[in-house]
C-alpha positions in Angstrom: 95.6 96.3 88.2 97.9 99.0 89.2 100.9 100.2 87.1 103.2 100.1 90.1 104.5 103.4 89.0 106.1 106.2 91.1 103.1 108.6 91.7 104.1 110.8 94.6 107.2 112.0 96.4 107.8 113.8 99.7 110.5 116.0 100.8 111.2 116.2 104.6 111.7 119.7 106.1 113.0 121.0 109.4 111.1 124.2 108.7 108.5 123.9 106.0 107.9 127.6 105.4 111.6 128.1 104.6 111.7 125.1 102.4 108.5 126.1 100.6 110.1 129.4 99.8 113.3 127.7 98.6 111.5 125.4 96.1 109.1 128.1 95.0 112.0 130.4 94.2 114.1 127.7 92.6 111.5 125.8 90.5 108.4 128.0 90.7 106.6 125.3 92.6 103.3 126.3 94.1 102.0 124.8 97.4 98.6 124.0 98.7 97.7 123.0 102.3 97.4 119.3 102.8 95.2 117.3 105.1 97.7 116.7 107.9 99.4 119.3 110.1 102.1 121.4 108.3 101.9 119.2 105.1 102.0 121.0 101.8 101.1 119.6 98.4 103.3 120.6 95.6 101.0 121.6 92.7 103.3 121.8 89.6 106.2 119.4 90.0 105.4 117.0 87.2 104.1 114.2 89.6 102.3 114.6 92.8 104.7 115.9 95.5 104.5 117.0 99.1 106.6 118.9 101.7 106.3 117.6 105.3 108.0 118.1 108.6 110.8 115.7 109.3 110.0 112.8 111.6 113.6 112.2 112.4 116.9 113.9 111.6 118.1 111.2 109.1 114.9 111.3 107.0 115.3 111.4 103.3 112.9 112.1 100.5 110.5 109.3 99.9 108.9 108.0 96.6 105.5 106.4 96.7 104.7 103.4 94.4 101.0 102.8 93.5 99.8 99.3 94.6 96.5 97.3 94.4 96.4 96.8 98.3 98.6 98.4 100.8 97.8 95.5 103.2 98.9 92.9 100.7 102.0 94.7 99.9 103.0 95.2 103.5 102.6 91.5 104.0 104.6 90.7 100.9 107.4 93.2 101.8 107.6 91.7 105.3 108.2 88.3 103.7 111.1 89.8 101.8 112.6 91.1 104.9 111.3 94.7 104.7 110.6 96.7 107.8 107.5 98.8 108.5 108.5 102.5 109.1 105.0 103.9 109.1 102.0 101.6 109.5 99.1 101.9 107.1 97.5 105.4 107.3 94.3 106.7 105.7 93.5 110.1 104.2 90.6 111.1 102.0 92.1 110.0 98.7 93.4 106.6 99.9 95.9 104.6 102.1 99.6 104.6 102.4 102.5 103.1 104.4 106.3 103.6 104.5 108.6 100.7 104.3 112.3 100.1 104.6 114.0 97.6 102.2 116.7 95.1 103.4 119.4 97.7 102.6 117.6 100.4 104.7 116.2 102.5 101.8 112.7 103.9 102.6 109.9 103.9 100.1 106.1 104.4 100.4 103.2 102.4 98.9 100.0 104.0 98.0 96.4 102.7 97.4 93.6 104.8 95.9 90.2 104.5 97.6 
């Protein structure tokens, strides 16, 4: 069973190259190219982190909670009046989705393969 811990965060960027430079200079974070276009994994931020292009002007940083099944938690969250922001996606390491709670806070869920 999953620990339901926060395992990953994402910082949205208007211009990823500029924001990479900012966080690298400020915290010494190192970046590695991710699997999707213009996505950068943060290598030394304590927990897994990523820098991604903004999908909308209001987008805020997102935390990702590890779950046993993305599908089950999407269903459970919808029963609790959550909204799906980004449907289930697959990358090499696992599956994720982004949800919005009833008070409009976004969060992600993650399932390892």
